[in-house]
N, C-alpha and C positions, 0 to 999 in steps of 0.2 A: 216599728220592725227592726230598728238598728240592732236590738239585742238578739236577733234571731238571724240564722243563717237562711241564705235563700235556697229554694227547692227549684231544682230543674228535673223535668220528667221527660223521659225518653221511651217512645212506644217500641214495639216489636214488630214482626214481620206480619204481613196481610192486612194490617190495619193502619190508621193513622192517630195523629195526637189528639183528636177530638174525644176519643174513648176516655181520656183523663178527666173529662169535665167535672164529674162529681168529686173526684179527689181534690182537683184544683179548688172547687167551692169549699170543701171543708177547710182546706189548710189556709186559703186567703182569709176566711172568716175567723180563724184563729190569729191572723195576724202576720202570716207569712207571705213573702214575696215569692211568687211560683212563676216559672215560666216554662213552656212547653216545647220541645224540640220537635220539628218535622223533618224526619229522616228522608233524604233522597231514596234510600234503600237500593242503591245501585252497587255500592261497595261498602265494605266495613270502614275503610279509610275515609271514604266521602262522608258516611255517617258520623264518624268520630269527629272528623272536621266541623260538620254542622253543629255538634253538640258543643264542640270548644268555643264556637262563636257565641251561643247563648250563655255558656258558663262564665266567659269572660265578660260578658256585657252586664254580668250582676255586680261586678266590682267589688267582690268580698267573698267570704267563705260560702260555699256551695255543697249542700246535700244533694248528690247525683243519684237518680233513681231510675231503673231500667226494668222493664217487662219483657219477659221472654227473649227474642233476639236483642231487645234493647240491654240486655244484661252483658252480652259481648260488647256493645257500642260502650256502655260505661267502663267496662274493664279496659279498653283501649283508650278512651278519653279521660278516664279518671286520673290519669298521671299529671293532668293539669295542675299547677300548683294551688290554684283557688278551691280545688275539690278536698273537702274536709272528711267526707264519708260517703260510703256507697250502700245503696239498698237495692236489693234484687227481689223483684216481685215474680215469682213463678219463672225465673229467668235461667237462661244459660249462664253459666259462670267459668269460661274457659281460662286456662292458664296459658302462658306464654307458649307459643308454637302450636296451640290448639286453635281449632275453628268450631263453628256450629256443627258442621259435617263431622268432625271428630267426635263430638259429644253425642250426637245423633247415632253414630255407628256403636257407641257404648251403651246404648239404652237396653234394659231388659228386655229379653225376647218373649217373655211370658205375659206381657200387658200390651194393651194397644198403643200403637204409635201414630203419629200424626199422618192424617191422610193427605200426603202431599202428592200432587199429579206430577208427572214427567214434565221436564222444563219446555216451555214453549218460547222460542226466540230469546233464549237467555233468562226468562223469567219463571218463577214458581207461583203456583196457586193451590189453595186447598180445594178438594173435591167439594163442590158446592153442596150437594146433597148430604155429605158426612160433615160439612162444617159445625152446624149447631150442635150436635152431639159431642164432637170432638173438641171445639173450642169454647163453646158457651152454653153448656148443658144446664147451668142454673139461671139462665135468663129466659124471659118470655119468648114464645117462638117467633113473634114479629120482629123483636129486637135482634135476635139471633139470625133470623133470616136477612135483615137488612144488613147486617155485618158480613153474612156470607155474600151478598150481591155488591158489596163495595169494597172487595178486596183490594188491596194495593199490591201491584205486582213486586215480587220480591227477587232481587236480582241473584242469579246463581253465584256471581262473584262474591257477593256479600256473605252468602253462606259458607263458601269454601275458603275464604281469607283468613289467614291465621293472627292471633293476637302477637304483638310485637313485645310489650311488656304488660303484664298484668297488674293493674292498679291495687288490686285487693291484697296483693303481697306486701304493700306498704301502707294502705288507708284501712281505717276500720270499717267493717262492713256488716250488714243485716241483711237477713233473707226470710222471706215470707213463702212457707210450702204450702201449696194447694192440694189438699188431700184427695180431691176428685179429679185431678187433672188428667186429661186423656191426649195431652199435646207433649208435654215432658212429665213422664211418670214421676211420682212422689218420691220413689227410691232414688231415681236420679238426682232430683232436687236434694234430697238428703246427702247424698254422696258429693255432690258439688259443694254445698254448704259447709259440710263438715270438713272436707279438705282444706276449704278457705279459713276454718275458725270463725265463721260469721256467726253472729248472734241470731239465733233462729227461732222462729214461732211457726206453728201449723194451724191452719184453719181448714174447715171444711168448705170446699168450693172448686169451681171450674177455673179453667185456663183465663177466662175473663173476669177473675176475681176483682180487678180494678174497676169493673163496671157493676158486678153482682154485689160486692161487699166494700164500696169504697171507703167506710169507716175503718175497718181492719187494715187497710192499705195505709190510710192517712194515719193511723195510730201508730205503726211501725215507723213510718217515716219521721213522726214528731219524736219517738224515742231516740232514733239516730240523731235528729236535730239537737235534743236537749243534752247529748253528750259530746256536741261539737264545740270547741272553743270558739268564742265570738271574735 
């Protein structure tokens, strides 16, 4: 494994790192060292700090991967000198001075948006009844239902906190666009990835693509890893 960079996986809002299991299995089977960050999801800076702990523990070059809100986390944490490449999976890709809220406000108005409920005590949830169709439309009903019932509270502060320095400005990036996404509209994903000059591929799939099509996700990560200096 010394000839391969390590892979660090960062989950998004409303979910935890266990959703990466199938991607983790595929990558470790191919000889990659893989670590999964568990975001506190209280603040962007707190989540970036958690990511840096895991990045630095790898002791060498890292391909840093973020799904959804995890894209904001890797944009902030990816300035770490050990990060050699960034991979965005149906993710927010903010620039310096932008937040997830900034990007949400710029979403197309003629397509469905995420069914986020009003804040409760400083935390956000998705509407439980709308979660399966919005987040996990290509997963079995029982799996999508479990994800809806095991939501991780997402701190309002994390959603509104701005990026200080965007790592994708100086690090090579890859982006997986999900063509059936009802959380982050595909046009918005193309806009963000295009602005960053990311190497972009599109697959048919929901926002939960890392669960429904882990092979597509692992393949893009391996593309980034193969282009990373050892």
